[in-house]
C-alpha positions in Angstrom: 7.6 -71.8 80.1 10.6 -70.1 81.7 13.5 -69.7 79.4 16.8 -71.1 80.5 19.2 -68.3 81.7 21.9 -67.4 79.1 25.4 -68.0 80.4 27.4 -64.8 80.3 30.3 -64.8 77.8 29.4 -68.2 76.3 31.9 -68.0 73.4 34.9 -66.9 75.5 33.9 -69.7 77.9 33.7 -72.4 75.3 36.4 -75.1 75.1 39.1 -75.3 72.5 41.6 -78.0 71.5 45.3 -77.5 70.7 47.4 -80.5 69.7 45.0 -82.8 71.5 45.0 -80.7 74.7 41.5 -79.6 75.6 41.5 -76.0 76.9 38.4 -75.3 79.0 38.0 -71.9 77.5 39.6 -69.4 75.1 41.3 -67.2 77.7 45.1 -67.3 77.8 47.4 -65.7 80.4 49.9 -63.9 78.2 53.6 -64.1 79.1 54.7 -61.6 81.8 58.0 -61.6 83.7 57.3 -61.9 87.5 60.8 -61.6 89.0 59.6 -64.3 91.5 62.3 -66.9 90.7 65.2 -67.0 93.1 68.7 -67.8 91.8 67.3 -69.5 88.8 64.9 -71.8 90.7 61.1 -71.9 90.9 59.7 -70.5 94.1 56.4 -71.1 96.0 55.5 -67.4 95.2 56.0 -68.0 91.5 53.9 -71.1 91.5 51.1 -69.3 93.4 51.1 -66.5 90.9 50.4 -68.8 87.9 48.1 -71.2 89.8 46.1 -68.3 90.9 45.5 -67.2 87.3 44.4 -70.7 86.4 42.2 -70.8 89.5 40.6 -67.6 88.3 39.6 -69.1 85.0 42.4 -68.9 82.4 42.5 -72.1 80.4 46.0 -71.6 78.9 48.9 -70.2 81.0 52.0 -69.0 79.2 55.0 -68.6 81.5 57.5 -65.8 81.6 60.6 -66.2 79.4 62.7 -69.1 80.8 66.5 -69.7 80.7 66.8 -72.6 78.3 70.3 -72.2 76.8 73.7 -72.0 78.3 73.8 -68.3 77.3 71.0 -67.5 79.6 72.2 -69.2 82.8 73.4 -65.9 84.2 70.1 -64.1 83.6 67.5 -63.7 86.4 65.2 -66.4 84.9 64.1 -69.9 85.9 66.8 -72.3 84.6 65.4 -75.3 82.8 68.7 -77.0 82.1 69.6 -77.4 85.8 68.5 -80.9 87.0 68.3 -79.4 90.6 65.4 -77.3 89.4 63.3 -80.0 87.7 61.3 -80.8 90.8 60.3 -77.1 90.9 59.2 -77.3 87.2 57.1 -80.3 88.0 55.4 -78.6 90.9 54.8 -75.6 88.8 53.1 -77.5 86.0 51.1 -79.7 88.4 49.8 -76.7 90.3 48.5 -75.1 87.1 47.0 -78.4 86.0 45.3 -78.9 89.4 43.4 -75.6 88.8 42.3 -76.7 85.3 45.0 -74.9 83.3 47.5 -75.9 80.7 51.0 -74.5 81.2 53.3 -73.4 78.3 56.9 -72.4 78.8 58.1 -69.3 76.8 61.1 -69.7 74.5 62.9 -66.4 74.1 66.2 -64.6 74.2 66.5 -60.8 74.3 69.5 -60.8 71.9 70.9 -57.3 71.8 67.6 -55.9 73.1 67.8 -54.0 76.4 65.3 -51.5 78.0 67.9 -49.7 80.2 70.9 -47.6 79.1 74.2 -49.4 79.1 75.6 -52.5 77.3 74.0 -55.8 78.0 77.1 -58.1 78.5 77.3 -61.4 76.6 74.6 -60.3 74.2 74.1 -62.3 70.9 72.5 -61.2 67.7 71.9 -61.8 64.0 74.5 -59.2 63.0 77.1 -56.9 64.4 74.6 -54.0 64.8 73.9 -52.1 68.0 70.6 -52.0 69.9 68.6 -48.9 69.1 68.0 -48.0 72.8 71.0 -49.1 74.8 73.6 -49.4 72.0 74.5 -52.8 73.1 76.7 -54.4 70.5 76.1 -58.1 70.3 78.3 -61.0 69.2 76.9 -62.2 65.9 76.1 -65.9 66.0 78.0 -68.0 63.5 76.3 -71.0 61.9 77.6 -73.6 64.4 76.4 -71.3 67.2 73.0 -71.1 65.6 72.8 -74.9 65.4 73.9 -75.2 69.1 71.3 -72.6 70.1 68.5 -74.6 68.3 69.6 -77.8 69.8 69.7 -76.4 73.4 66.3 -74.8 73.0 64.9 -78.1 71.8 66.5 -80.1 74.6 65.1 -77.7 77.2 61.6 -78.0 75.7 62.0 -81.8 76.1 62.7 -81.2 79.8 59.5 -79.1 80.0 57.6 -81.9 78.3 58.9 -84.4 80.8 58.1 -82.1 83.7 54.4 -81.8 82.7 54.3 -78.6 80.7 51.7 -78.8 77.9 54.0 -77.0 75.3 55.9 -73.9 74.6 55.5 -70.4 73.1 58.3 -69.1 70.9 58.5 -65.4 71.3 59.8 -63.9 68.1 58.6 -60.4 68.6 59.4 -57.3 70.7 62.8 -56.8 69.1 64.2 -59.9 70.7 66.7 -62.3 69.1 64.4 -64.2 66.8 62.8 -60.9 65.7 66.3 -59.6 64.9 66.8 -62.5 62.6 63.4 -61.9 60.9 64.0 -58.2 60.3 65.8 -57.1 57.1 67.0 -54.1 59.1 68.7 -56.0 61.9 69.7 -59.0 59.9 72.4 -58.2 57.4 73.9 -61.6 57.1 75.0 -63.0 53.8 74.8 -66.7 54.7 71.9 -69.2 54.9 70.3 -67.3 57.8 70.1 -63.9 56.2 69.2 -62.2 52.9 65.8 -63.2 51.5 62.7 -64.3 53.3 63.7 -68.0 53.3 67.0 -67.1 54.9 65.6 -64.7 57.6 63.0 -67.2 58.7 65.3 -70.2 58.6 66.3 -70.1 62.3 62.6 -70.1 63.4 61.6 -72.8 61.0 64.5 -75.0 62.1 63.7 -74.3 65.7 60.0 -75.3 65.4 61.1 -78.5 63.6 63.7 -79.3 66.3 61.2 -78.8 69.1 58.6 -80.9 67.4 61.2 -83.7 66.9 62.3 -83.5 70.5 58.9 -83.3 72.1 56.5 -85.3 69.9 53.1 -84.6 68.4 51.1 -83.7 71.5 53.4 -80.9 72.6 51.9 -77.5 71.8 54.1 -75.0 69.9 52.8 -71.5 69.8 54.5 -68.7 67.9 54.5 -65.0 68.6 55.6 -62.9 65.6 56.0 -59.2 65.0 52.9 -57.6 63.5 54.3 -54.1 63.2 57.5 -53.2 64.9 57.3 -49.5 64.1 60.8 -49.3 62.7 61.5 -47.9 59.2 62.9 -50.6 56.9 62.1 -53.4 59.4 58.8 -55.3 59.7 55.6 -53.5 58.8 52.2 -55.3 58.5 52.9 -56.3 54.9 56.2 -57.8 55.7 54.7 -59.5 58.8 52.1 -61.2 56.5 54.8 -62.4 54.2 56.8 -63.9 57.1 53.7 -65.5 58.6 52.7 -67.2 55.3 56.2 -68.5 54.7 56.5 -70.0 58.2 53.0 -71.5 58.2 53.6 -73.1 54.8 56.9 -74.7 55.9 56.6 -75.5 59.6 53.2 -74.6 60.9 52.9 -73.8 64.7 49.8 -74.7 66.7 48.7 -71.1 67.2 50.0 -67.6 66.2 49.8 -64.3 67.9 51.3 -60.9 67.0 53.3 -58.4 69.0 54.0 -54.8 68.2 57.0 -52.5 68.7 60.7 -53.2 69.1 63.7 -52.3 71.2 63.7 -48.9 69.5 61.7 -45.7 69.8 58.7 -47.9 69.1 59.0 -49.7 72.4 55.8 -48.1 73.7 53.9 -50.1 71.1 54.7 -53.3 73.1 52.3 -52.5 75.9 49.7 -49.9 74.8 48.7 -47.8 77.8 45.7 -45.8 78.9 46.5 -42.8 76.7 45.3 -44.7 73.6 42.1 -46.7 72.7 41.2 -50.1 74.1 42.1 -53.1 71.9 44.3 -50.9 69.7 45.6 -53.6 67.5 42.2 -55.2 66.6 42.3 -53.9 63.0 45.9 -54.9 62.5 45.3 -58.4 63.8 42.3 -58.8 61.6 44.5 -57.8 58.6 47.1 -60.4 59.6 44.5 -63.1 60.2 44.4 -64.1 56.5 48.1 -64.9 56.5 47.5 -67.4 59.3 45.6 -69.8 57.0 44.0 -72.5 59.2 46.3 -71.9 62.2 44.4 -70.6 65.2 45.2 -67.0 66.2 45.4 -65.5 69.6 44.5 -61.8 69.9 46.7 -59.6 72.1 47.0 -55.9 73.1 45.2 -54.0 75.9 42.2 -56.2 76.3 40.9 -55.2 79.7 37.2 -56.1 79.6 35.7 -59.5 79.3 33.2 -58.1 76.8 36.1 -57.1 74.5 37.4 -60.6 74.7 34.0 -62.2 74.0 33.6 -60.0 70.9 36.9 -60.9 69.5 36.2 -64.7 69.6 32.5 -64.4 68.8 33.2 -62.4 65.6 35.7 -65.0 64.5 38.6 -62.5 64.6 40.5 -64.9 66.9 40.2 -68.4 68.5 42.1 -67.4 71.7 42.5 -64.2 73.6 45.8 -63.4 75.4 45.4 -61.2 78.5 48.3 -60.1 80.7 47.9 -57.0 82.7 44.2 -57.4 83.3 44.9 -60.8 84.9 47.6 -59.2 87.1 44.9 -56.8 88.3 42.4 -59.5 88.9 43.2 -63.2 88.4 39.4 -64.0 88.8 38.7 -61.8 85.8 36.9 -64.5 83.9 35.4 -66.3 86.8 33.7 -63.2 88.0 32.5 -62.4 84.4 31.0 -65.9 84.0 29.2 -65.5 87.4 27.6 -62.2 86.2 29.8 -60.2 88.6 31.7 -57.9 86.2 31.1 -55.1 88.8 33.3 -57.0 91.2 36.3 -57.1 88.8 39.4 -55.0 89.7 40.0 -53.6 86.3 43.4 -52.9 84.8 44.3 -49.3 84.6 46.7 -49.8 81.7 49.2 -47.7 83.7 52.1 -50.1 83.1 53.3 -49.9 86.6 53.6 -53.7 86.5 56.0 -53.4 83.6 58.1 -50.7 85.3 58.4 -52.7 88.5 59.9 -55.7 86.8 61.9 -54.0 84.0 63.2 -50.8 85.6 63.2 -51.7 89.3 63.9 -55.5 89.0 61.3 -56.2 91.7 58.6 -58.8 91.9 55.5 -58.1 89.8 53.1 -55.7 91.5 49.9 -53.9 90.6 48.4 -50.5 91.7 44.9 -52.0 91.8 45.7 -55.4 93.3 47.6 -55.4 96.6 47.6 -59.2 96.9 49.5 -60.3 93.7 50.6 -64.0 94.3 49.1 -64.2 97.8 47.6 -67.5 98.8 44.2 -65.9 99.2 44.4 -63.6 96.2 41.8 -65.2 93.9 38.4 -63.5 94.5 39.7 -62.3 97.9 37.3 -62.3 100.7 38.5 -61.1 104.1 38.2 -63.5 107.0 35.9 -62.5 109.8 37.5 -60.8 112.8 37.3 -62.5 116.2 36.2 -59.2 117.9 34.1 -56.5 116.4 35.6 -53.0 116.6 34.5 -49.5 115.8 37.0 -48.1 113.2 36.9 -44.6 111.9 38.7 -43.7 108.7 39.6 -40.1 107.7 39.9 -39.9 103.9 38.1 -41.7 101.1 40.9 -42.0 98.6 42.3 -45.4 97.5 44.0 -46.1 100.8 41.0 -45.1 102.9 38.6 -47.1 100.7 40.8 -50.2 100.7 40.9 -50.1 104.5 37.2 -49.4 104.7 35.9 -52.3 102.6 38.4 -54.8 104.1 37.6 -53.8 107.7 33.9 -53.8 107.1 34.0 -57.1 105.3 35.8 -58.5 108.4 32.8 -57.5 110.5 34.0 -54.2 112.0 31.8 -51.2 112.4 33.3 -48.7 109.9 32.8 -45.0 109.6 34.5 -42.9 106.9 34.8 -39.1 106.8 35.7 -37.4 103.5 36.3 -33.7 102.8 35.4 -34.5 99.2 32.0 -34.8 97.7 32.5 -38.4 96.4 34.7 -41.4 97.0 38.0 -41.6 95.3 39.9 -38.6 96.6 42.6 -37.4 94.2 41.8 -40.2 91.8 38.6 -38.4 90.8 40.6 -35.3 89.9 43.2 -37.3 88.0 40.4 -39.1 86.0 39.5 -35.7 84.5 42.9 -35.3 82.9 44.0 -37.0 79.6 44.6 -40.7 80.1 42.7 -40.6 83.4 39.5 -42.5 82.3 40.7 -45.8 83.7 41.7 -44.3 87.1 38.1 -44.5 88.5 38.2 -48.2 88.3 40.0 -48.2 91.7 37.2 -46.5 93.7 34.6 -48.1 91.5 35.6 -51.4 93.0 36.4 -50.3 96.5 33.4 -48.0 97.3 30.6 -50.5 96.4 32.5 -53.2 98.2 32.6 -51.0 101.3 28.9 -50.2 101.0 27.9 -53.8 100.6 29.9 -54.7 103.7 28.0 -52.0 105.7 30.5 -49.1 105.9 29.0 -45.6 106.5 30.3 -42.6 104.6 30.1 -38.9 105.5 31.1 -36.8 102.5 31.8 -33.1 102.5 33.1 -33.0 106.0 36.5 -32.0 107.1 36.6 -34.2 110.2 37.3 -32.5 113.6 38.2 -34.2 116.8 34.6 -33.8 117.9 33.4 -35.5 114.7 35.7 -38.5 115.3 34.7 -38.7 119.0 31.0 -39.1 118.0 31.9 -42.5 116.4 33.5 -43.7 119.7 36.3 -45.4 117.7 38.5 -48.2 118.9 40.9 -47.3 116.2 41.4 -44.3 113.8 43.0 -44.6 110.4 44.3 -41.4 108.9 44.3 -41.8 105.1 44.3 -38.2 103.8 46.6 -38.7 100.9 50.2 -38.2 100.0 51.8 -34.9 99.2 52.5 -34.2 95.6 56.2 -33.8 94.8 57.5 -31.5 92.1 59.4 -33.1 89.3 62.9 -31.8 88.6 61.8 -30.2 85.2 59.1 -28.0 86.8 60.1 -24.3 86.6 61.5 -22.9 89.8 59.0 -20.1 89.9 56.1 -22.5 90.2 57.8 -24.4 93.0 58.6 -21.0 94.7 54.9 -20.1 94.7 54.4 -23.1 97.0 51.9 -24.8 94.7 53.8 -28.1 95.1 56.5 -29.2 97.5 60.0 -29.4 96.0 61.8 -32.7 95.7 
C-alpha cells in the first residue's frame, strides 16, 4: 500500500477560529504602512496590495494604522470617519474576503513618537514629556480628552464593522500613544490614568470595552503589547507580563502579540534586521506566553522561512504567526510552501529597505527582492509569452541581469548571458561574505534557477567582447554590468584620493 503524501507545513496550514471567524490557516499579515492611500482614501493599489497577500495564502490580514479619530485626519492615513471613503473601505474588505482572508483594521496613534528629527505638530501624549528621538513635546490628554478619544476609536471600529472588516488590532507597542500610557517612564500622571498598574492600563481596558460594546460579540479585537521596549525604567519583560495579566483578567482581547523597542535608542528592536539571528524574540515570547492565560498568542519578529513559522505553531509556542516583511518580498510565501515549492520563494533579506521607503522617504512600500509589489499579476508572477521570439544577449549576471534573464526566457525568448564572474549574483556574492550578508544570496538563489528552468544559457568567466556578443546574433543586447560604488561622506579623503571608490 502506498502511503498518502504528507502535506507540507500541516500545522501552519490548519484552520483556527477567532470570535466565530474561521481563519483558513495560522498565518497573519502583520501591519505595515504602505503609503498607498491618496488624500485619506483607499486606492486600487492599496486594495491590490492586501488582496494579493490574501491570495498568496495569509488567512488573517491586519491593515496599516488607520485614521480613526479627529486628531488623525491630517495624517497620511486612510480616514475611517469620512463617509465619502466608506465605499473604499467596503471594497477593501470585500477584496480580501474574496481571496479567503479576514481583514482587521489597526487602531493606533503615534502620540509623541516620531522617527525623524523635528517636532511632530499636534502630537498628544500621556504626559508633558518629550519624545526621546525627535524631542517632540506632546499636549498631555486631559480626562475629557481621553474619553473623547476612546469614543471616537470605538465609533470608527463600528464603521469598519459595517464595512465588512472582521475586527481590529489595537497597537499598544512601539512607543506609540497607548504604549506611552502603559510605561511608568512616559506616564507620570497622578489621575485615574496614571500611577499604578490599574491606572496605566485603564485607557486600554476602557478602549477594549468600548469597541466590544460598539461592535458586538463577533468583532475580533486583537491587542499588540510591548514585550521589551529596551528603555531603562520603562517596560521590561517582567513588567510586560504584569501588564498582560492585568488586561487579560479585566478585558480579555481575542489574541495577543508582543512588539519590541520604542521611539528611543531601542528603535532598532522594532524590526530586527539581518545582522542578528532569525526569530530573535522566540525566547522572550515563550516567556510571556504564560501571562496570556487562555488567550491565543501571535508570534512576531523576523520570521522569514515557512519552516520557522511551522515550528512556532507545532511546538505550541503560538497559535498564530505574524509575518510582515517576508510577505512583502513574496505574497505567495505560504502558497508556494504548501505546494512544496519553497525553492521558488523570494525570501526577505531583512534589509529593512521597505521600512526606510515608507518612513524616511514617504514613498509607497517597495522591496529590493520583489519588483512587483501591489501589481495586478504580483502573486506567484509568471511572465506572459511573447508574441515573437527574439535572441536576447545580456552582459552581466548580477541582480539586474538575472531578473532580465529569467523574465525574458520565461516569455519564450532565446537568452544568452555573459558574466565575467565565476558564478551568478555579481556583487551580491561578494557582499554575502561580509557581516550581515548571509541573506543577500536569496536574490540570485531565486533568479538563477528560474532562468535555468526557462532555458537561459550562461557563460561564466568571460569578459564579453563585441565578437563574443556577435556570435549570439542578438536582436537586443542588455548591458547589466552593475552600478558604480559611491564613497560615503565619512570615508577618509586619502582613500577616495587613491581612486578606490568614486567620490560623491
